[in-house]
KOLTI-928823 format. One record per atom (N, C-alpha, C, O): atom name; x, y, z. Coordinates in steps of 0.2 Angstrom, whole numbers, plus 5000, padded with zeros to 4 digits. Example, Ala and Ser with C-alpha at 12.3 -4.5 7.8 and 13.67 -1.06 7.14 Angstrom:
   kemi     c1     c2     c3
      N   5066   4972   5039
     CA   5062   4978   5039
      C   5066   4984   5039
      O   5071   4983   5042
      N   5064   4989   5035
     CA   5068   4995   5036
      C   5064   5000   5039
      O   5067   5006   5040
//
This chain:
   kemi     c1     c2     c3
      N   5497   4704   5279
     CA   5495   4705   5272
      C   5500   4701   5267
      O   5497   4699   5262
      N   5506   4700   5269
     CA   5511   4697   5265
      C   5508   4689   5264
      O   5508   4685   5259
      N   5506   4687   5270
     CA   5503   4680   5270
      C   5498   4679   5265
      O   5497   4674   5261
      N   5493   4684   5264
     CA   5488   4683   5260
      C   5489   4683   5252
      O   5486   4680   5248
      N   5496   4687   5251
     CA   5497   4688   5244
      C   5502   4682   5242
      O   5503   4680   5236
      N   5505   4679   5246
     CA   5510   4674   5245
      C   5507   4668   5240
      O   5509   4667   5235
      N   5501   4665   5243
     CA   5497   4660   5239
      C   5495   4662   5232
      O   5495   4658   5227
      N   5493   4669   5232
     CA   5492   4671   5225
      C   5497   4672   5221
      O   5496   4671   5215
      N   5503   4674   5223
     CA   5509   4675   5218
      C   5511   4668   5217
      O   5514   4667   5211
      N   5511   4663   5221
     CA   5513   4657   5219
      C   5508   4654   5214
      O   5511   4650   5209
      N   5502   4654   5214
     CA   5497   4652   5209
      C   5498   4655   5202
      O   5498   4652   5197
      N   5500   4661   5202
     CA   5501   4665   5196
      C   5507   4663   5193
      O   5507   4663   5187
      N   5512   4662   5197
     CA   5518   4659   5194
      C   5518   4652   5191
      O   5520   4651   5186
      N   5514   4648   5194
     CA   5513   4641   5192
      C   5509   4641   5185
      O   5510   4638   5180
      N   5504   4646   5185
     CA   5500   4646   5179
      C   5504   4648   5173
      O   5502   4647   5167
      N   5510   4652   5174
     CA   5514   4655   5168
      C   5519   4650   5166
      O   5522   4651   5161
      N   5520   4644   5170
     CA   5525   4640   5168
      C   5523   4636   5162
      O   5517   4635   5162
      N   5527   4634   5157
     CA   5525   4629   5152
      C   5523   4623   5154
      O   5526   4620   5159
      N   5519   4620   5150
     CA   5516   4613   5151
      C   5520   4608   5148
      O   5520   4608   5142
      N   5523   4604   5151
     CA   5527   4599   5148
      C   5534   4601   5146
      O   5536   4607   5146
      N   5538   4596   5144
     CA   5545   4598   5142
      C   5545   4602   5136
      O   5540   4602   5132
      N   5550   4606   5134
     CA   5551   4610   5128
      C   5552   4605   5122
      O   5557   4601   5123
      N   5549   4606   5116
     CA   5550   4602   5111
      C   5558   4604   5108
      O   5560   4610   5107
      N   5561   4597   5107
     CA   5568   4598   5105
      C   5568   4600   5097
      O   5564   4597   5093
      N   5572   4605   5095
     CA   5573   4606   5088
      C   5576   4600   5084
      O   5581   4598   5086
      N   5574   4598   5078
     CA   5577   4593   5075
      C   5582   4596   5070
      O   5580   4598   5065
      N   5588   4597   5072
     CA   5593   4600   5068
      C   5596   4596   5063
      O   5601   4598   5060
      N   5593   4590   5061
     CA   5595   4586   5055
      C   5594   4591   5049
      O   5598   4590   5044
      N   5589   4595   5049
     CA   5588   4599   5043
      C   5591   4606   5045
      O   5590   4609   5051
      N   5595   4609   5040
     CA   5598   4616   5042
      C   5592   4621   5042
      O   5587   4621   5039
      N   5595   4625   5047
     CA   5590   4632   5048
      C   5591   4636   5042
      O   5597   4637   5039
      N   5586   4640   5040
     CA   5586   4644   5035
      C   5579   4647   5033
      O   5574   4645   5036
      N   5579   4651   5028
     CA   5572   4653   5025
      C   5571   4650   5019
      O   5576   4650   5015
      N   5566   4646   5018
     CA   5564   4642   5012
      C   5557   4644   5009
      O   5552   4643   5013
      N   5557   4646   5004
     CA   5550   4649   5001
      C   5547   4654   5005
      O   5541   4655   5005
      N   5552   4658   5008
     CA   5549   4663   5012
      C   5548   4662   5019
      O   5546   4666   5023
      N   5548   4655   5021
     CA   5546   4654   5028
      C   5553   4651   5032
      O   5558   4648   5029
      N   5553   4654   5038
     CA   5559   4652   5042
      C   5559   4646   5045
      O   5554   4643   5048
      N   5564   4642   5045
     CA   5565   4636   5049
      C   5571   4636   5053
      O   5576   4638   5051
      N   5570   4633   5059
     CA   5576   4632   5063
      C   5578   4624   5063
      O   5583   4622   5066
      N   5573   4620   5060
     CA   5575   4613   5060
      C   5569   4609   5055
      O   5566   4612   5051
      N   5569   4603   5056
     CA   5564   4599   5052
      C   5557   4600   5054
      O   5555   4601   5060
      N   5552   4599   5050
     CA   5545   4597   5052
      C   5544   4590   5054
      O   5540   4589   5059
      N   5548   4586   5051
     CA   5547   4579   5054
      C   5555   4575   5053
      O   5558   4576   5048
      N   5556   4571   5057
     CA   5562   4567   5057
      C   5560   4560   5057
      O   5557   4557   5061
      N   5563   4556   5052
     CA   5563   4548   5053
      C   5570   4546   5055
      O   5575   4547   5052
      N   5570   4542   5060
     CA   5575   4539   5063
      C   5576   4532   5063
      O   5571   4529   5065
      N   5582   4529   5061
     CA   5584   4521   5060
      C   5586   4520   5067
      O   5591   4523   5069
      N   5583   4516   5071
     CA   5586   4515   5078
      C   5591   4510   5078
      O   5592   4506   5073
      N   5594   4509   5084
     CA   5599   4504   5085
      C   5597   4497   5085
      O   5600   4492   5084
      N   5590   4496   5087
     CA   5587   4489   5087
      C   5583   4488   5080
      O   5579   4484   5080
      N   5585   4491   5075
     CA   5582   4489   5069
      C   5575   4492   5067
      O   5573   4492   5061
      N   5572   4495   5072
     CA   5565   4499   5070
      C   5567   4506   5068
      O   5572   4508   5068
      N   5561   4509   5065
     CA   5561   4516   5063
      C   5556   4520   5068
      O   5551   4517   5071
      N   5557   4526   5068
     CA   5553   4530   5072
      C   5552   4537   5069
      O   5557   4539   5066
      N   5546   4540   5070
     CA   5544   4547   5067
      C   5544   4551   5073
      O   5541   4549   5078
      N   5547   4557   5072
     CA   5546   4563   5077
      C   5544   4569   5073
      O   5547   4571   5068
      N   5539   4573   5076
     CA   5537   4579   5073
      C   5539   4585   5078
      O   5539   4585   5084
      N   5540   4590   5074
     CA   5541   4596   5078
      C   5536   4602   5075
      O   5537   4604   5070
      N   5530   4603   5078
     CA   5524   4607   5076
      C   5526   4614   5077
      O   5522   4619   5075
      N   5532   4616   5080
     CA   5534   4623   5081
      C   5537   4626   5075
      O   5538   4632   5074
      N   5539   4621   5070
     CA   5542   4624   5065
      C   5538   4628   5060
      O   5532   4627   5061
      N   5540   4631   5054
     CA   5536   4635   5050
      C   5533   4630   5046
      O   5534   4624   5046
      N   5528   4632   5042
     CA   5524   4628   5037
      C   5524   4632   5030
      O   5524   4638   5029
      N   5525   4627   5025
     CA   5526   4630   5018
      C   5519   4633   5016
      O   5514   4631   5018
      N   5520   4637   5011
     CA   5513   4639   5008
      C   5509   4634   5006
      O   5511   4629   5003
      N   5503   4635   5007
     CA   5497   4630   5005
      C   5498   4624   5009
      O   5495   4619   5007
      N   5502   4624   5014
     CA   5502   4618   5018
      C   5504   4611   5015
      O   5504   4606   5018
      N   5507   4611   5008
     CA   5508   4605   5004
      C   5515   4602   5003
      O   5516   4598   5000
      N   5520   4606   5008
     CA   5526   4602   5008
      C   5529   4602   5015
      O   5526   4606   5019
      N   5534   4597   5016
     CA   5537   4597   5023
      C   5544   4596   5022
      O   5546   4593   5017
      N   5548   4598   5027
     CA   5555   4598   5028
      C   5556   4592   5032
      O   5553   4591   5037
      N   5560   4587   5029
     CA   5561   4580   5031
      C   5568   4579   5033
      O   5572   4581   5029
      N   5570   4576   5039
     CA   5576   4574   5041
      C   5576   4567   5041
      O   5571   4564   5042
      N   5583   4563   5040
     CA   5583   4557   5042
      C   5590   4556   5046
      O   5595   4559   5045
      N   5589   4552   5051
     CA   5595   4551   5056
      C   5596   4543   5056
      O   5592   4539   5058
      N   5602   4541   5055
     CA   5604   4535   5055
      C   5607   4533   5062
      O   5613   4535   5063
      N   5604   4531   5067
     CA   5606   4529   5073
      C   5607   4522   5074
      O   5608   4520   5080
      N   5607   4518   5068
     CA   5609   4510   5068
      C   5616   4510   5068
      O   5620   4514   5067
      N   5618   4503   5068
     CA   5625   4502   5067
      C   5628   4500   5060
      O   5634   4499   5059
      N   5624   4501   5056
     CA   5625   4500   5048
      C   5624   4506   5043
      O   5619   4510   5044
      N   5627   4507   5039
     CA   5626   4512   5033
      C   5619   4510   5030
      O   5617   4504   5030
      N   5616   4515   5028
     CA   5609   4515   5025
      C   5609   4518   5018
      O   5610   4524   5018
      N   5608   4514   5013
     CA   5608   4517   5006
      C   5602   4520   5004
      O   5602   4524   4999
      N   5596   4517   5007
     CA   5589   4519   5005
      C   5584   4517   5009
      O   5585   4512   5013
      N   5579   4521   5009
     CA   5573   4519   5014
      C   5567   4519   5010
      O   5566   4523   5005
      N   5562   4515   5012
     CA   5555   4515   5008
      C   5550   4519   5014
      O   5550   4517   5020
      N   5546   4523   5012
     CA   5542   4527   5016
      C   5534   4526   5013
      O   5533   4528   5008
      N   5530   4523   5017
     CA   5523   4521   5016
      C   5519   4527   5020
      O   5519   4526   5026
      N   5516   4531   5016
     CA   5513   4537   5019
      C   5506   4535   5021
      O   5502   4539   5024
      N   5503   4528   5020
     CA   5497   4526   5022
      C   5492   4531   5017
      O   5492   4530   5011
      N   5487   4535   5020
     CA   5483   4538   5017
      C   5485   4545   5013
      O   5482   4548   5010
      N   5491   4546   5015
     CA   5494   4553   5014
      C   5499   4552   5008
      O   5503   4548   5007
      N   5497   4557   5003
     CA   5501   4556   4997
      C   5508   4560   4997
      O   5509   4566   4996
      N   5512   4556   5000
     CA   5519   4560   5003
      C   5523   4561   4996
      O   5527   4566   4996
      N   5522   4557   4991
     CA   5526   4557   4985
      C   5523   4561   4979
      O   5525   4560   4974
      N   5517   4564   4980
     CA   5513   4567   4975
      C   5516   4574   4973
      O   5513   4579   4974
      N   5523   4573   4970
     CA   5527   4580   4969
      C   5523   4583   4963
      O   5521   4580   4958
      N   5522   4589   4964
     CA   5518   4593   4959
      C   5522   4599   4956
      O   5519   4604   4954
      N   5528   4598   4956
     CA   5533   4602   4951
      C   5534   4609   4955
      O   5536   4613   4951
      N   5532   4610   4962
     CA   5533   4616   4965
      C   5537   4615   4971
      O   5536   4619   4976
      N   5542   4610   4971
     CA   5545   4609   4977
      C   5550   4614   4979
      O   5553   4617   4975
      N   5552   4614   4986
     CA   5557   4619   4988
      C   5563   4620   4984
      O   5566   4626   4984
      N   5566   4615   4980
     CA   5571   4616   4977
      C   5570   4616   4968
      O   5574   4615   4964
      N   5564   4617   4967
     CA   5561   4618   4960
      C   5565   4624   4957
      O   5566   4629   4960
      N   5567   4622   4951
     CA   5570   4627   4946
      C   5566   4629   4940
      O   5568   4632   4935
      N   5560   4628   4941
     CA   5555   4629   4935
      C   5555   4624   4930
      O   5551   4623   4925
      N   5560   4619   4931
     CA   5559   4613   4926
      C   5558   4606   4929
      O   5559   4601   4926
      N   5556   4606   4936
     CA   5555   4601   4940
      C   5549   4597   4936
      O   5544   4600   4934
      N   5550   4590   4937
     CA   5544   4586   4934
      C   5538   4585   4939
      O   5539   4585   4945
      N   5532   4584   4937
     CA   5527   4582   4940
      C   5527   4574   4941
      O   5528   4571   4936
      N   5526   4572   4947
     CA   5527   4564   4948
      C   5520   4561   4949
      O   5521   4555   4951
      N   5516   4564   4949
     CA   5509   4561   4951
      C   5503   4564   4948
      O   5502   4570   4949
      N   5499   4560   4944
     CA   5498   4553   4944
      C   5503   4549   4940
      O   5503   4543   4940
      N   5506   4553   4936
     CA   5511   4549   4931
      C   5518   4551   4932
      O   5519   4557   4933
      N   5523   4547   4933
     CA   5530   4549   4935
      C   5533   4552   4929
      O   5532   4550   4924
      N   5536   4558   4930
     CA   5540   4561   4925
      C   5547   4559   4925
      O   5549   4553   4928
      N   5552   4563   4923
     CA   5559   4561   4923
      C   5563   4567   4926
      O   5560   4572   4925
      N   5569   4566   4928
     CA   5573   4570   4931
      C   5571   4573   4938
      O   5567   4570   4941
      N   5574   4579   4940
     CA   5573   4581   4947
      C   5566   4583   4948
      O   5563   4586   4944
      N   5564   4581   4954
     CA   5558   4583   4956
      C   5556   4590   4960
      O   5551   4592   4960
      N   5563   4592   4963
     CA   5562   4599   4966
      C   5561   4597   4974
      O   5561   4602   4978
      N   5560   4591   4976
     CA   5560   4589   4983
      C   5566   4586   4985
      O   5566   4583   4991
      N   5572   4585   4981
     CA   5578   4582   4983
      C   5581   4586   4988
      O   5581   4592   4988
      N   5585   4582   4993
     CA   5590   4586   4997
      C   5597   4586   4994
      O   5597   4586   4988
      N   5602   4586   4998
     CA   5609   4587   4995
      C   5611   4580   4992
      O   5616   4580   4989
      N   5608   4575   4994
     CA   5612   4568   4992
      C   5607   4563   4991
      O   5608   4557   4993
      N   5601   4564   4988
     CA   5596   4558   4987
      C   5593   4559   4981
      O   5593   4565   4978
      N   5589   4555   4978
     CA   5585   4554   4972
      C   5578   4550   4975
      O   5578   4546   4980
      N   5573   4550   4971
     CA   5567   4546   4972
      C   5566   4541   4967
      O   5568   4541   4962
      N   5563   4536   4969
     CA   5561   4530   4965
      C   5556   4526   4967
      O   5553   4526   4973
      N   5553   4521   4963
     CA   5548   4517   4965
      C   5542   4519   4968
      O   5540   4517   4974
      N   5540   4525   4965
     CA   5534   4528   4968
      C   5528   4525   4965
      O   5528   4523   4959
      N   5523   4524   4969
     CA   5517   4520   4967
      C   5512   4525   4964
      O   5506   4526   4967
      N   5514   4527   4958
     CA   5509   4532   4955
      C   5503   4530   4954
      O   5499   4534   4953
      N   5501   4523   4953
     CA   5494   4521   4952
      C   5491   4520   4958
      O   5485   4518   4958
      N   5494   4521   4964
     CA   5491   4520   4971
      C   5491   4527   4975
      O   5491   4528   4981
      N   5491   4533   4970
     CA   5490   4539   4974
      C   5497   4543   4976
      O   5497   4548   4980
      N   5502   4539   4974
     CA   5509   4541   4977
      C   5509   4542   4984
      O   5511   4547   4987
      N   5507   4537   4987
     CA   5507   4537   4994
      C   5514   4534   4996
      O   5516   4536   5002
      N   5517   4530   4992
     CA   5523   4526   4995
      C   5529   4527   4989
      O   5528   4528   4983
      N   5535   4527   4992
     CA   5541   4528   4988
      C   5547   4527   4991
      O   5547   4526   4997
      N   5553   4527   4987
     CA   5559   4525   4990
      C   5564   4531   4989
      O   5565   4533   4984
      N   5567   4533   4995
     CA   5572   4538   4995
      C   5579   4535   4995
      O   5582   4531   5000
      N   5582   4536   4989
     CA   5589   4533   4987
      C   5595   4538   4989
      O   5595   4543   4986
      N   5599   4537   4993
     CA   5604   4541   4995
      C   5610   4539   4990
      O   5611   4534   4989
      N   5613   4545   4988
     CA   5619   4545   4983
      C   5625   4541   4987
      O   5629   4537   4984
      N   5626   4543   4992
     CA   5631   4540   4996
      C   5627   4537   5003
      O   5623   4540   5006
      N   5629   4531   5005
     CA   5625   4528   5010
      C   5626   4532   5016
      O   5632   4534   5017
      N   5621   4533   5021
     CA   5621   4537   5026
      C   5624   4533   5032
      O   5621   4529   5035
      N   5630   4535   5034
     CA   5634   4531   5039
      C   5631   4531   5046
      O   5627   4536   5047
      N   5632   4526   5051
     CA   5630   4527   5057
      C   5631   4533   5061
      O   5637   4535   5060
      N   5626   4536   5064
     CA   5628   4542   5068
      C   5626   4549   5063
      O   5626   4555   5066
      N   5626   4548   5056
     CA   5626   4553   5051
      C   5618   4554   5050
      O   5614   4550   5051
      N   5616   4560   5047
     CA   5610   4562   5045
      C   5610   4565   5038
      O   5615   4566   5035
      N   5604   4567   5035
     CA   5603   4571   5029
      C   5595   4574   5029
      O   5592   4573   5034
      N   5594   4577   5025
     CA   5587   4579   5024
      C   5585   4580   5017
      O   5589   4580   5012
      N   5578   4580   5016
     CA   5575   4581   5009
      C   5568   4583   5011
      O   5566   4584   5017
      N   5564   4584   5005
     CA   5557   4586   5006
      C   5552   4581   5004
      O   5553   4576   5000
      N   5546   4582   5006
     CA   5540   4577   5004
      C   5534   4582   5004
      O   5534   4588   5006
      N   5529   4579   5001
     CA   5522   4583   5001
      C   5518   4581   5006
      O   5520   4576   5009
      N   5514   4585   5007
     CA   5508   4584   5012
      C   5511   4585   5019
      O   5516   4582   5020
      N   5508   4588   5024
     CA   5510   4588   5030
      C   5507   4581   5034
      O   5501   4579   5033
      N   5510   4579   5039
     CA   5507   4573   5042
      C   5501   4575   5046
      O   5501   4580   5049
      N   5496   4571   5046
     CA   5490   4572   5050
      C   5490   4568   5057
      O   5489   4562   5056
      N   5490   4571   5062
     CA   5491   4568   5068
      C   5484   4563   5069
      O   5485   4560   5074
      N   5479   4563   5066
     CA   5473   4559   5066
      C   5474   4553   5062
      O   5470   4549   5062
      N   5480   4552   5058
     CA   5481   4547   5054
      C   5487   4543   5056
      O   5491   4546   5060
      N   5487   4537   5054
     CA   5493   4533   5056
      C   5499   4536   5053
      O   5499   4538   5048
      N   5504   4535   5058
     CA   5511   4538   5056
      C   5514   4534   5049
      O   5512   4529   5048
      N   5518   4537   5045
     CA   5522   4534   5040
      C   5525   4527   5043
      O   5528   4527   5049
      N   5526   4522   5038
     CA   5529   4516   5040
      C   5535   4516   5036
      O   5535   4516   5030
      N   5541   4516   5040
     CA   5548   4516   5036
      C   5551   4510   5036
      O   5550   4506   5040
      N   5554   4508   5032
     CA   5557   4501   5031
      C   5563   4502   5026
      O   5563   4506   5021
      N   5568   4497   5026
     CA   5573   4496   5021
      C   5570   4493   5014
      O   5565   4489   5015
      N   5573   4494   5009
     CA   5571   4491   5003
      C   5572   4483   5003
      O   5577   4481   5007
      N   5567   4479   5000
     CA   5569   4473   5000
      C   5575   4471   4996
      O   5576   4473   4991
      N   5579   4466   4999
     CA   5585   4464   4995
      C   5584   4460   4989
      O   5580   4455   4990
      N   5586   4461   4983
     CA   5585   4456   4978
      C   5588   4449   4979
      O   5593   4448   4981
      N   5584   4444   4977
     CA   5586   4437   4977
      C   5592   4436   4972
      O   5591   4439   4966
      N   5597   4432   4973
     CA   5602   4431   4969
      C   5599   4427   4963
      O   5594   4424   4963
      N   5601   4427   4956
     CA   5600   4425   4951
      C   5601   4417   4951
      O   5607   4415   4954
      N   5597   4413   4949
     CA   5598   4405   4949
      C   5606   4404   4946
      O   5610   4400   4949
      N   5608   4407   4940
     CA   5614   4406   4938
      C   5620   4408   4943
      O   5625   4405   4944
      N   5619   4414   4946
     CA   5624   4415   4951
      C   5625   4411   4957
      O   5630   4411   4960
      N   5620   4407   4959
     CA   5619   4403   4964
      C   5623   4397   4962
      O   5627   4394   4965
      N   5621   4395   4956
     CA   5625   4389   4953
      C   5632   4390   4952
      O   5636   4385   4953
      N   5634   4396   4950
     CA   5642   4397   4949
      C   5645   4398   4956
      O   5651   4395   4957
      N   5642   4401   4961
     CA   5644   4401   4968
      C   5645   4394   4971
      O   5650   4392   4974
      N   5640   4390   4970
     CA   5640   4383   4973
      C   5646   4379   4970
      O   5650   4376   4974
      N   5647   4379   4962
     CA   5652   4376   4959
      C   5659   4378   4963
      O   5663   4374   4964
      N   5660   4385   4963
     CA   5666   4388   4965
      C   5668   4385   4972
      O   5674   4384   4974
      N   5663   4384   4977
     CA   5664   4382   4985
      C   5665   4375   4984
      O   5670   4373   4988
      N   5662   4370   4980
     CA   5664   4364   4979
      C   5671   4363   4977
      O   5675   4359   4980
      N   5673   4367   4972
     CA   5680   4366   4968
      C   5685   4369   4974
      O   5691   4366   4974
      N   5683   4373   4978
     CA   5687   4375   4983
      C   5689   4370   4988
      O   5694   4368   4990
      N   5683   4367   4990
     CA   5684   4362   4996
      C   5687   4356   4993
      O   5692   4353   4996
      N   5685   4354   4987
     CA   5689   4347   4983
      C   5697   4349   4982
      O   5701   4345   4983
      N   5698   4356   4980
     CA   5705   4356   4980
      C   5709   4356   4986
      O   5715   4354   4986
      N   5706   4359   4991
     CA   5710   4358   4998
      C   5710   4351   5000
      O   5715   4349   5003
      N   5705   4347   5000
     CA   5705   4340   5002
      C   5710   4336   4998
      O   5713   4332   5000
      N   5710   4337   4991
     CA   5715   4334   4986
      C   5722   4336   4988
      O   5726   4332   4988
      N   5723   4342   4990
     CA   5730   4344   4992
      C   5732   4341   4998
      O   5738   4339   4999
      N   5728   4341   5003
     CA   5730   4338   5009
      C   5732   4330   5008
      O   5736   4328   5011
      N   5727   4327   5004
     CA   5728   4320   5003
      C   5735   4318   4999
      O   5738   4313   5001
      N   5737   4323   4995
     CA   5743   4321   4991
      C   5749   4322   4996
      O   5754   4319   4994
      N   5748   4324   5002
     CA   5754   4324   5006
      C   5753   4321   5012
      O   5756   4322   5017
      N   5749   4315   5012
     CA   5749   4311   5018
      C   5754   4306   5018
      O   5756   4304   5013
      N   5756   4303   5024
     CA   5761   4298   5024
      C   5759   4292   5019
      O   5764   4290   5015
      N   5753   4290   5019
     CA   5752   4285   5014
      C   5753   4286   5007
      O   5754   4282   5003
      N   5751   4293   5005
     CA   5751   4295   4998
      C   5759   4296   4996
      O   5761   4294   4991
      N   5763   4297   5001
     CA   5770   4298   5000
      C   5774   4292   4999
      O   5778   4291   4995
      N   5771   4287   5002
     CA   5774   4280   5002
      C   5773   4276   4996
      O   5776   4271   4994
      N   5768   4279   4992
     CA   5767   4275   4985
      C   5772   4275   4980
      O   5771   4272   4974
//
């Protein structure tokens, strides 16, 4: 009788096992209750990797804000350099269409799409602001500026609009373009380098044996 039940017990046990590995909690976002919703971590995490690329990780087990229109976002710097800002391109998703009801809204937050307001948006984290939002393009792209650069191995968090759609391309994360030096600055730098080189050569020439013998 026992031999008959053993395969059945084994099958029942296998069916009760979870499929695939457990989803890791993205603890870069502090756990807590926000707008009445409980969170143990981020909805989504953007990571700066050691090879210079960026990656996106989602945790679908987390809570969802009312109306499904906000998301809890973490940023992890796993590169070897401090990062003072990142650019996020949401593609078809209006990630920066801040509508004055952000999780940190105090009733005076500005609406940033379709026209950018001024002041706090209500979507800031503890150490960031937002800039360069493409208000004429649906607020799908913007820049997250960190008040203090995020050091290698460190992380922070903030909020964005719209949950990511798994059917759509993932957001593209990049570093802001570096400004080109002004022509005047280049000219001053070149002149300084030439003066330094000439000065060193002139100093060396003044103390050569032939120069001392004159």
